[in-house]
N, C-alpha and C positions, 0 to 999 in steps of 0.2 A: 731308454730315457724314462719310459713309463715305470719301469721296475725301480729305478733309482728314486723316483718321486714316491712310489708306494712304500719302499723300505724307509725312506726318510720320515714318512708319516708314522710308520711302525716304531722307528727309533724314538721319535718325539713322544709317542704314546708310552713307550716303555720307560722313558726318563721321567715322565709325569707320574707314572704309577709307582716308581721307586722313590719319588721324593727327592730327586737329585737337585743340586744347586742350592744348598742351605744358605741362609743369610748370616752376616756377622751380628753378634749380639749388640744391641744398642740400649742406651739408657733413655727412659722416657721422661718427658717433662709433665706428665699428667699428675693428678693428685696422688698423695701418698697411699691412699687406700687402693687406688688402681695399680700403683707400683707393686704392691704385694702380689697382685694377680698377674704380673707380667709374664708373658710367654717368651722364652728365650731359646734361640737356636745357635748352633755353632757353624762356622764355615767348614766346607769340605777340606780335608787335609790333602796334601800334595799327592800322596799315594792313591787316594780314592779318585781324585781328579784325573790322574794318569790312566787309571783303569777305564774310566768313562771314555776318554779320548781314544784309547786303544780299541775299546769295544766298537766305537763308531767307525774307526778305520777298518776293523775286521769285517764289519757288515758291508761297508762300501766296497771293500776288496772282493767280498763274496759276490756282490752284484756285478761288479766289473768283470770278474772271472767268468761268471755264468753267462753274461751277455756276450763276451768275447768268444766263448766256446760255441754259443748258439750261432753267432754271426759266421764263424768258420764253417760250421756244419751246414748252414744254409747256403753258403757260397759253394761248398762241395756238391750239394744236391742240385744247385742251379747249373753247375758245370756238367753234371751227369745228364740232366734233362735237356740240355741245349741241343745235342744232335737229334734227339727225338723230335723236338719242337721244330727244328729246321726241316727234317724229312716231312713232317706233317704239312709244313708251310708249302714245300715244293709240290706235294700232291694237290694241295688246295689250288695252287696257281695253275696246275695242269687242268684241273676240273674247270676252273674259271675260263681258261682259254677255249675249252670245248663247249661249255654251257655256262655262260656268265650269269644266267638268271637262276641257276640251281645252287643251293647251299646244302652241303652234306650234313644230314642230321647227326650222323655218328661223330663227326668232327666237333660239332657244337656241344654234344654231350661230353666228349673227351675233355674239352676245355673247362666246362663247368665242373666236371668231376675233379680235374686237376686242381682248380682253385679251391674247391670245397675241402679236398684232402689237405691242401697246404694250410688253409685257414684253421682246420681242425688241429693239425700238428702244431701250429703256432700257439693256438689257445692252450693246448695240452702242455706245451713246453713252458708257456708263461705261468700256467697254474702250478706246474711242478716247481718252477723257479721261486715263485712267491711262497709256496709251501715250505721249500727248503730254507729260504731266507728268513721266513717267519720263525721256523724252528730254531735257526741260529740266533735270531734276535732274542727269542724267549730264553734260550740257554744262557746267553750273555747277560741278559737282564737279571736272571736268577742269581748268576754268579756275582753281579755287581751288587744286588740287594744284600746278599749274604755278607759280602765284604764290607759294605757300608754299615750294616748292623754290627758286625764285629768291631769295626773301627770305632763306631760310636760308643760301643760298650766298653772297650778296653782303653781308649786313648783320651777321651774327653774328660776335662776337669768337671767336677760336679757343679751344677748350676746353683745360683744363689737361693732360689726357692726350694730346691731339693735340700740344700744344707739347712736352711731355716726350719723346714719341717722336721728335720732330724735332731734339732737342738732341744736341750732341756731349758727350763726357765732360767736357771742359774747361769747356764752358758750364754744365753741371750743377753742377760743383764750385764754379765762380765764384759761382753764385747763393747759395751757403752762406756768403758773407762780406759783412760790412758794414764800411765803412772811412770815414775822414775825407777831405775834399777834399785835404788836404795830402798824404795817403798816395798819392793818385793822381798828383800832379805833383811832389812834393818841394819845393813853394813854400810858405812860411809867412809870414803867414797868407793864406788864400785867401778873397777876398770877391767874386770874379767868376771865371767859367770861360770857357775857350776851347779852342784847338787841343790843348793839353796834356791837358786833362781828356777831351776827345773821343777822342784817340788811346789814352789809358790804358784807357778803357771798351771801345773796339773790340778791344784786345788781350786784356783780361780783363774780361768783362762782369759785374762784381760785382752782388750782389743788392740792395745798399742803401748809402746814405751817412748819416752822422750829422754834424750841425752843432753847433758850440759858440759861446760868446759872441763869440769872436774872428772868427767868420765872419759876424756880423750887424752891419750898419751902419745900415740903414733897412729899412722894410717893402718898398718897391719893389725895392731891391737884393736882398733875400732872395727875393722872388717870382721875380725874373728869374733869379737863380742856380739856384734849384730847378727852374724850368721848363726852362731850358737843359740842365741835367744830365739831366732826365727825357728830353728830346728826344734827347740823345746815346745814352742807353741803348736807347730804342725803335728808333732807327735801326740800332744795332749788332746787336741780336738779337731785336727785337720784344717785349721784356719790360721793363716799367717798373721803377722803383726803389722800395724802401721808403725813405722820407725821414724821418729820425728826429731827435728832440731830447729833452733832459731838461727837462721842464716840469712840475715837481711842485707849484709854488707855494712860498711861503716862501723859504728860502735858495737852493734850486735851481730857478731860473726864468730860463732864458737869454733868452727872448723878452720877458718882463715887464721884465727889467732893461735890455735893450738896445733894444727896439723899442716899449716902452710899451703892451704888451698887458695884459690883465686881471691884476691883482696880488692876491695872497692872503697871509695870514699863514702862519706855520708850521703844519703839519698837526696838531701836538699841541694847539694852541688850539682847533681844531674838534673834535678827539676828545673833549674834555671834555664837550661837549654831546651828542655821539653822535646828531646830527640827520641823518637820511637825505636829507631835502630839501636841506639845506645841501651835503652831499657831492655830490648829483646836480647841483646848480647850479654847483658848482666845476668838475666834469667837463665840463658843457655849455659853460661860459664859456671854459675853456681850449681845448676842442675846436673851438669856432667860430673862435677866433683862429688856432689852428694850421692848420686847414683853409684859411682864407682866405690864408695865406702859402704854402701848397703842401706842408705836412707831412702825412703820413698815418700816422705812428707816434709815440706819446708813450711814453717810458720812464718811466712813472708809472702808478699810484700805488705808494708804498712800502707793502708788506704785512707788514713785519717787526713783531714784538711786542717791546716795550721790557722786556727781562728784566734786563739788566745795564746799570747807569747809565753805565758807561764805554765802551759800544759806540760805533762811529764815526758813527752816524746821528743820535743825539740827538733834537731836536725835529722832525726829519723824520718820525718815527714817530707815528702817531695816539694810541697808548695802550699801557699795560701789560696791558690786558684783551684777550684774543684775540677775544672776541665783538665788542667795539667796533671793533677793527681790521678784522675781517671785514666788518662792516656798512658802515663808512665807505669802505674801499678798494673794495668791490664797487660801491657807488653812484657813486663818482668814475669808476670804469672804465665803468659804464653810461652816464654822461653823455658821456664821450669817444666811445664807440661810437655814441651817438645822433647825434653830429655828424659821423660818418664818419671818425673817427680811431681807429686800433687802440690799445688800452690794454695796458699791460705791468705785471703784478704782479712785484715784486722785493723781496728778493733770496733766492730759494729756496735752501735750506730755512729760511732766516731768519738774519739777522745780529744780532738783538737780544740774544742771549746771549753775543756775542763780546767778549773783552777784548783787543782789538787792532784793527789797521787794514789791510785788504787792499790799500789803495793803497800803503802804505809798508813793510809787513812782508813778509818772504819767506814766512812761514807764519802762518796764523791757525787755531788749533784750538779748536773748541767742544766741551766735554765734556757731551754730552747723549745720553741713551738714546733709542731709537726711541719708546718709550712716552711719554717726556717731550715729544718732538716732536709726537706725536699729540695730546697734551693741550693744547698751546699753539701752537707755530709753524705746524703744518700747517693749523690751523683757518681762517685768512684765505685761504690758497691754495685749500683745498678749497671754500670758499664762492665764490671767484672762478671756479673751474673749473665749478661748477654753473651759474653765471650766464653762462657763455660767453666768458670772457676770451680775448683773441686771442694774446697773448704771455706767457710767463713767463721772467723773467731768472734764471739760475742763478748763484749767487755762487761765489767762490773759496775760501771757508772749508772746512776739513775738519771733519767731525763724527765723534766717536768711535763713535757708534751705528751708523754704516755699516760700520765695521770694515775700511776699505781704505786709510786714511791719505792719501787723495787729495783735492785740491780738488774740491768738489762738481760743478763743470762738467766735470770729467774722470772722474767716477765713474759707472760703469754702475749701481751700486746706487742712487745718488741719483736719476739721471735716468730710467733705463728701468724699474727695479724699483719705485721708490717714486713718483716724479712721474707717470709714465705708468701703471704697473701698479696700484699701490695707490690713488692719488688719481684716476686716470682721465683725465689730461690728454691731449687729442688735438690741441691747437693747436701753435704754434711755440715751441720751447724755444731760447733764445738765451743765450749766455754774457755775463757782465759783460765789461768791456773787458779784453782779454788783454795790454794794455800795463801793467797794474797789477803791482806787484812780486811778488805771490804766484804769478803765472804767469811773467812776463818774467825774473825772477831765477833761476828754476828750470828752465825748459824753453825750447827754441828755438821759433820760430813753427810750424814743420812738425810737431814732436813734439806740441805742445799742440793743434794742429788735429786731428791724427789721433786723439789720445786723446779729444778732445771728441766727434768723430763716432762713435767706437766706444762712447762712453757713451750716445749717443742724442740729442745736441745737433743742432739743425737749422741754426743760424746762429752763426758765430764772429764776435764783435764786436771790431774794432780790434786784430788781431794786429800785432806790431811790424813784421813784413815779410809782407804778405799775398801777394806774388808767390811767395815761398819756400813759404808755407803751401799755396797752390793747387797748385803743382808737386809738392810732396811727397805731398799727398792723391791727386792723379792717379796718381802713381807707385805708391802703395800699392794703388790699385784695380787697376792693370794687373798687379801682382805677386800679387794675390789676398789681400793683407793685409786689405783692406776690400772687401767685395762691392759690385758696382754696384747691386744691389738695395737695399742699405742707403742708398746715395746717393739712389736714386730715391724712397725713402720720404720723406726730408727735402725733396727738391725738389718732390715732389707737394704736400706741405703748404704750401710757399712759393707754388707756382703757384695752388693753390686760393684762398689768401688774396688774391693779386694779381688773380686773376680777379674776386673779389668787389669789389675796389677799382677795377676797370676798367683795370688796368695791362697786360692782355694785348691787344695790338692787331695787326691785320694790317699 
C-alpha cells in the first residue's frame, strides 16, 4: 500500500513536469489590447491521452506485480522459518518448567537478530522496489514527453498569435475585407471559380466572400464553388475564408429560394408567438443547410425593433417589442451557432426608427437620443452580446444621439464607445455593404475603409473598389495615420474566430 502511494505521488509529479492535461482554447472578453497578448493552448489529442492512461496502468501494474512477488516470497520465508521457531518455543517451554525465573540470553538475542534481519530485508526490498518503479516512471515520462512534443509539433494548427506574427501588413489589411466573387474577377455573374479567382486571392488574400442569389444554381455547384475558393485562400496564405450569405428566412433567403433549403415565413409572423423553441429550431435548420453547403457565416438574424412603420425592413423585423426581438433573435443566433455557423445581429444601432432607405438614399438620419436607444434598440443587441453572438453588422444610418453626423459604421462613438465600451461587445464588428448609396455616394472606397477602421470596425463588407481600399489603408498605416496596433486588434479577432472554425491550417 505504501508503495502504491509513493508511486502515485511520483506519477503525479511526472505528469506535472511534462505539462500533461492542456486546456481548450478560449476566447477572452478582456480588452482588445490584452487579446493580442492572449496565451492559447490546445487540448491533448486522443492518442496522447491514451498514452498517459496506458503509462499509469503500466506503473500500477509494476507496483502490483512487485508487491505480489514480495508477498509470495515473504510467505515462503515464513513457512521455512516456522519449524525452527516452533523448536525454539518447545525448548523455551522446557526451560520454563525447570527454571521459570530464568530467561535464556541466547534465545532473546536470536529473536532480536531475526527481527532485525527481517526489517533490513524489508527495507532493502522496499528501496529496490521504489528505485525500480521510479526508473520505470521516469522512462515512461520521457516517452510521454517526447510523444507529446512530437504531437504538438506535427498535428496542431497554428495559433492565431503565431499566424499574426508571420503576416505582412498587406496580408493583415486584406483580412479585413469581405467581397463578392464578381469583385475578384470582374466577371458577372460568377457561378464557378478558376484561375482568375485564384490569382486575385494570391495578390490580395481577402478575409471572406459573400454569395448572392445570382451565384447559386445548384447545391453541388455551390459546394464546389465554396470549396475551391477556400482552397485558393489556404494555398495563398494559410488562412481560410469567411464564407457568408444573407439567409434570414422569409423574403431574404438566398439558399431557400435558389437551392430549395429549409424555407420559413417572414420573421414578424414568428415574433407574434415569441416562442424560443421555434426561434431555436429556425436557427438550427438554417444552420444545418448552410453548413452542408460550405457557408460558415450567416448575416442573420435581424435584431432591429419595429418603431417606424415606414422603415426599410418591414416584416423582416420580429416585433415592435424590444424584449420579443431580443428573445427571438438571440435564439435564432444560438441555433445557427449550434450547427457551426456564425450568427450576425444586424443592423446596429437599429434601423427600425428610420424613415428612409440606406440602399437608395445618400443619407438616412434617425432622430433618437442615447436614452431612447437604451430603452429600445440596444436591448436585442445587448442580449445577443450576453449570449455570445459572433458578428454584429453596423448600419449606415446616422443617429442624432451620437452627435457626429456620421454613418454609424464610420462613427467612433457608435462602434468603439457604445458597441464595444457600453455594451461590451468583443466579437467581430462588420459594416453593412459599402456599395449602398449612403456610403458609395458620399465617400470613395479608401476614405470609407479608413474611417471604418478608425471607428473600430473589423471587416469592411463589399467596398466598391476593394483594391483601392486595401492600398489606401496600407498607406495610412505606413504614414502613421492608422497604427499597426489598431490593425492587429481587428486581425486578431478575425484569426481567433477562424481558428475556432478550423480555418487556420499549416
